[in-house]
C-alpha positions as CSV (number, residue, x, y, z in Angstrom):
1,M,-5.0,10.9,23.4
2,Q,-5.5,7.3,24.3
3,L,-3.3,5.7,27.0
4,A,-3.4,2.4,28.8
5,M,-2.4,2.2,32.5
6,I,-1.2,-1.0,34.1
7,G,-1.1,-0.7,37.9
8,L,-3.9,1.3,39.6
9,G,-2.5,1.8,43.0
10,K,-2.0,5.1,44.9
11,M,-0.4,6.9,42.0
12,G,-1.6,4.9,38.9
13,G,-5.3,5.3,39.6
14,N,-5.0,9.0,40.2
15,I,-2.8,9.5,37.0
16,V,-5.7,8.0,35.1
17,R,-8.2,10.3,36.8
18,R,-6.2,13.4,36.0
19,L,-5.8,12.3,32.4
20,M,-9.6,11.7,32.1
21,R,-10.3,15.1,33.6
22,G,-8.1,16.5,30.8
23,G,-10.1,14.8,28.1
24,H,-7.9,11.8,27.4
25,E,-9.1,8.2,26.9
26,C,-7.8,5.6,29.3
27,V,-7.8,1.8,29.2
28,V,-6.9,0.3,32.6
29,H,-5.8,-3.0,34.0
30,D,-4.8,-4.2,37.5
31,V,-4.7,-7.5,39.3
32,D,-7.3,-6.0,41.7
33,S,-10.6,-6.2,39.9
34,Q,-12.1,-3.7,42.3
35,A,-9.6,-1.1,41.2
36,I,-10.6,-1.6,37.5
37,Q,-14.3,-1.4,38.4
38,S,-13.8,1.8,40.3
39,L,-12.1,3.5,37.3
40,T,-14.6,2.2,34.8
41,A,-17.3,3.7,36.8
42,E,-15.6,7.0,36.4
43,G,-15.3,6.7,32.6
44,A,-12.2,4.5,31.9
45,T,-12.3,1.4,29.8
46,G,-11.5,-1.7,31.8
47,A,-9.4,-4.7,30.7
48,T,-9.2,-8.0,32.6
49,G,-5.9,-9.0,31.0
50,I,-3.0,-7.9,28.9
51,D,-4.4,-9.3,25.6
52,E,-7.7,-7.5,26.1
53,L,-5.9,-4.3,27.0
54,V,-3.7,-4.4,23.9
55,A,-6.7,-5.2,21.7
56,K,-8.6,-2.1,23.0
57,L,-5.8,0.3,22.0
58,R,-5.4,2.0,18.7
59,A,-2.0,2.0,17.0
60,P,0.5,3.3,17.7
61,R,-0.3,2.1,21.3
62,A,1.0,3.8,24.4
63,I,1.1,1.8,27.7
64,W,2.1,3.3,31.0
65,L,3.3,1.0,33.8
66,M,2.9,2.1,37.4
67,L,4.2,-0.9,39.2
68,P,6.8,-1.6,41.9
69,H,10.4,-1.9,40.5
70,G,11.8,-5.3,40.1
71,K,10.3,-8.6,38.9
72,I,6.7,-7.5,38.3
73,T,7.8,-4.7,36.1
74,E,10.4,-6.9,34.2
75,D,7.8,-9.6,33.7
76,T,5.1,-7.2,32.5
77,I,7.5,-5.5,30.0
78,A,8.7,-8.9,28.7
79,L,5.0,-10.0,28.2
80,L,4.1,-6.7,26.4
81,A,7.1,-7.1,24.1
82,T,5.4,-10.2,22.7
83,K,2.1,-8.5,22.2
84,L,3.0,-5.0,20.8
85,S,4.0,-3.9,17.3
86,A,6.6,-1.6,15.9
87,G,5.9,2.0,16.7
88,D,4.2,1.3,20.0
89,V,5.6,2.6,23.3
90,I,6.0,1.3,26.8
91,I,6.3,3.9,29.6
92,D,7.7,2.9,33.0
93,G,6.5,5.6,35.4
94,G,7.6,3.7,38.5
95,N,10.9,4.0,40.3
96,S,13.0,1.5,38.3
97,F,16.8,1.5,38.3
98,Y,18.1,3.6,35.4
99,Q,20.5,1.0,34.2
100,D,17.6,-1.4,33.7
101,D,16.0,1.2,31.5
102,V,19.1,1.3,29.3
103,R,18.9,-2.5,28.8
104,R,15.1,-2.5,28.2
105,A,15.3,0.3,25.7
106,E,17.9,-1.6,23.7
107,Q,16.0,-4.9,23.8
108,L,12.7,-3.3,22.8
109,A,14.3,-1.2,20.0
110,S,15.2,-4.5,18.2
111,K,11.4,-5.0,17.8
112,G,10.8,-1.4,16.9
113,I,9.0,-0.8,20.2
114,H,9.8,2.5,21.9
115,Y,10.5,2.8,25.6
116,L,10.3,5.9,27.9
117,D,11.4,6.0,31.6
118,V,9.4,8.7,33.4
119,G,10.5,9.5,37.0
120,T,7.2,10.6,38.5
121,S,6.9,12.7,41.7
122,G,3.7,13.8,43.3
123,G,2.6,10.9,45.6
124,V,-1.0,10.7,46.8
125,W,-1.4,14.5,46.1
126,G,-0.8,14.3,42.4
127,L,-4.4,14.2,41.3
128,E,-5.0,17.8,42.5
129,R,-1.4,19.2,42.5
130,G,-0.2,17.5,39.4
131,Y,2.9,15.3,38.8
132,C,6.5,16.5,38.4
133,M,7.9,14.3,35.6
134,M,11.5,13.6,34.5
135,I,11.5,11.8,31.1
136,G,14.1,9.7,29.4
137,G,14.1,7.8,26.1
138,D,13.6,8.6,22.4
139,K,13.1,12.3,22.1
140,N,10.6,12.1,19.2
141,T,8.5,9.6,21.1
142,A,8.5,11.8,24.2
143,Q,7.4,14.7,22.0
144,R,4.6,12.7,20.5
145,L,3.2,12.0,24.0
146,D,3.6,15.6,25.1
147,P,-0.2,16.1,25.5
148,I,-0.2,13.4,28.1
149,F,2.7,14.9,30.1
150,A,1.3,18.4,29.8
151,T,-2.0,17.2,31.3
152,L,-0.4,15.4,34.2
153,A,2.1,18.2,35.0
154,P,1.3,20.8,37.7
155,G,1.7,23.8,35.3
156,M,3.1,27.2,36.3
157,G,0.8,27.7,39.2
158,T,1.6,30.7,41.5
159,I,5.4,30.1,41.6
160,E,7.3,33.1,40.5
161,R,9.4,32.7,37.3
162,T,13.1,32.1,37.8
163,P,15.1,35.1,36.3
164,D,16.9,34.5,33.0
165,R,15.0,31.3,32.1
166,D,14.0,32.5,28.6
167,R,16.8,30.5,26.9
168,H,15.9,27.3,28.7
169,D,13.3,24.6,28.1
170,A,9.9,26.1,28.8
171,R,8.4,22.7,29.8
172,A,10.5,22.7,33.0
173,E,8.4,25.6,34.2
174,Q,5.3,23.5,33.6
175,G,6.6,20.7,35.8
176,Y,7.9,18.2,33.3
177,L,11.2,17.8,31.4
178,Y,12.8,15.7,28.7
179,C,16.1,14.8,30.4
180,G,17.9,12.7,27.8
181,P,18.1,9.2,26.3
182,A,17.1,6.0,27.9
183,G,17.6,5.9,31.7
184,A,18.1,9.7,32.0
185,G,14.6,10.2,33.4
186,H,14.9,7.7,36.2
187,F,18.5,8.8,36.9
188,V,17.3,12.3,37.6
189,K,14.4,11.0,39.7
190,M,16.8,8.7,41.6
191,I,18.9,11.7,42.6
192,H,15.7,13.7,43.4
193,N,14.8,10.9,45.9
194,G,18.3,10.8,47.3
195,I,18.2,14.5,48.0
196,E,14.7,14.0,49.5
197,Y,16.3,11.5,52.0
198,G,18.8,14.1,53.1
199,M,16.2,16.9,53.4
200,M,13.9,14.7,55.4
201,Q,16.7,13.5,57.7
202,A,17.9,17.0,58.5
203,M,14.3,18.1,59.3
204,A,13.7,15.0,61.4
205,E,16.9,15.4,63.4
206,G,16.2,19.1,64.0
207,F,12.8,18.3,65.5
208,D,14.3,15.6,67.6
209,I,16.9,18.0,69.1
210,M,14.1,20.5,69.9
211,R,12.0,17.8,71.6
212,S,15.0,16.5,73.6
213,V,15.9,19.9,75.1
214,S,13.3,19.3,77.8
215,K,15.1,16.2,79.1
216,E,16.2,16.2,82.8
217,N,19.9,15.9,81.8
218,I,19.8,19.4,80.4
219,P,20.5,22.1,83.0
220,A,17.2,23.6,84.3
221,N,18.0,27.2,83.1
222,R,18.5,25.8,79.5
223,R,15.6,23.3,79.5
224,Y,12.8,24.3,77.3
225,E,9.3,22.9,76.7
226,L,8.9,23.7,73.1
227,N,5.7,23.4,71.1
228,L,6.9,21.6,68.0
229,A,3.6,22.0,66.1
230,D,3.7,25.8,66.6
231,I,7.4,25.9,65.6
232,A,6.7,23.9,62.4
233,E,3.9,26.3,61.6
234,V,5.9,29.5,62.2
235,W,8.7,28.1,60.0
236,R,6.2,27.7,57.2
237,R,5.7,31.5,57.1
238,G,8.6,33.1,55.4
239,S,11.4,31.0,56.8
240,V,14.3,29.8,54.7
241,V,13.4,26.2,55.5
242,S,9.8,26.5,54.4
243,S,8.9,23.6,52.0
244,W,6.2,21.1,51.2
245,L,8.0,18.6,53.4
246,L,7.7,21.1,56.3
247,D,4.0,21.7,55.4
248,L,3.4,17.9,55.8
249,T,5.4,17.7,59.0
250,A,3.4,20.6,60.4
251,A,0.2,18.9,59.6
252,A,1.3,15.6,61.3
253,L,2.5,17.5,64.4
254,A,-0.7,19.5,64.7
255,K,-2.6,16.3,64.8
256,D,-0.4,14.6,67.4
257,E,2.9,16.0,68.5
258,S,3.9,12.6,70.0
259,L,3.5,11.0,66.6
260,A,2.3,7.9,68.5
261,Q,0.9,6.2,65.4
262,Y,4.4,5.9,63.9
263,S,6.7,3.1,64.9
264,G,10.0,4.9,64.0
265,V,10.9,2.1,61.5
266,V,11.7,3.8,58.3
267,Q,11.9,1.9,55.0
268,D,13.9,2.8,51.9
269,S,12.5,2.2,48.4
270,G,15.8,1.7,46.5
271,E,16.6,5.1,45.1
272,G,18.6,6.1,48.1
273,R,20.9,3.1,47.7
274,W,21.2,3.6,43.9
275,T,22.1,7.3,44.5
276,V,24.9,6.3,46.8
277,Q,26.1,3.6,44.3
278,A,26.2,6.3,41.6
279,A,28.2,8.6,43.8
280,I,30.7,5.8,44.4
281,E,30.9,5.0,40.7
282,E,31.5,8.7,39.9
283,A,33.8,9.3,42.9
284,V,31.5,12.1,44.1
285,P,31.4,12.8,47.9
286,A,27.9,12.4,49.1
287,E,28.2,12.4,52.9
288,V,24.7,13.8,53.7
289,L,22.9,11.4,51.4
290,T,24.8,8.4,52.5
291,A,24.3,9.2,56.2
292,A,20.6,9.7,55.6
293,L,20.4,6.3,54.0
294,F,22.3,4.6,56.8
295,A,20.0,6.3,59.4
296,R,17.1,4.5,57.8
297,F,19.0,1.2,58.2
298,R,19.6,2.0,61.8
299,S,15.9,2.9,62.4
300,R,15.1,-0.8,62.0
301,Q,17.1,-1.7,65.1
302,D,16.6,1.4,67.3
303,H,13.9,4.0,67.0
304,T,14.1,7.7,67.8
305,Y,11.6,10.6,67.6
306,A,13.4,11.7,64.5
307,E,12.5,8.4,62.8
308,K,8.8,9.0,63.8
309,V,9.1,12.4,62.0
310,L,10.5,10.7,58.9
311,S,7.7,8.1,59.0
312,A,5.1,10.9,59.3
313,M,6.5,12.7,56.3
314,R,6.6,9.5,54.2
315,F,2.9,8.8,55.1
316,M,1.8,12.3,54.5
317,F,3.3,12.7,51.0
318,G,3.2,9.1,49.7
319,G,0.8,7.1,51.9
320,H,3.7,4.9,52.9
321,R,2.9,2.7,56.0
322,E,5.9,1.5,57.9
323,P,6.0,-1.9,59.6
324,P,5.5,-2.0,63.4
325,A,8.5,-1.8,65.7
326,T,10.0,-5.1,66.7
């Protein structure tokens, strides 16, 4: 299939590369001309502007946006709406607020343009591992683009099948899923990231407690000098808390147990806040997810070893670089 990608950053560029490896044709655009040149050298078709990008696509066109949520995404969709035709589709693969998706889909539908929101997880590792995708929007449009999603998804891999799944959607086992109408994809991804906050916070606090047991205020007969890198490694091997986040933490600790390169300032990208807002709207208790979000706020005023562990995980899975400590 043919697909255009706008936004060739850490994820957008590698999504294009994975698609081209799978035999798809990609037209690419970014404000950074070097990013365009890099991908054209690998086989993509470059476009220096939106008009050129649209002109190089065959109808019905499919354009994937991999941009930061907010104004740049809104402006790009508004511009595309003036250039595209009925039957074309805009895909937002970034981390947009799901309520914005509902509004956009309604506005674009009046022009006959389809809109899909695709929550995309995989970070900087997606090129090799594949991308987990949660899809919202028109079901028929999502089905038409299934070859794109199937190529990007991780596939079954070596993970054992869950018992009693025969009556469920087989695509979930491949690593992608149609979740429902407009906004549903980003809603599920939003909750995914909210859970991620809680999991990361729990792990970070645990390592901080283990590191702090060597402090002088602890009685000498209960004071331990624990090797955190080795503990992270042994937990990877058959433990209940084994996970990809633990894998990344183990790698960071093996390199430098002090995590000196990390300031302890931890950013939040929006989904954690939106998850808490949804919990409030639905009157659902979310103590862990809320506390994990507030811990990130506090990290910008006072920094602990736990925050350095969080920063290390964010860098390892997503290439996120935190600002320096103030």
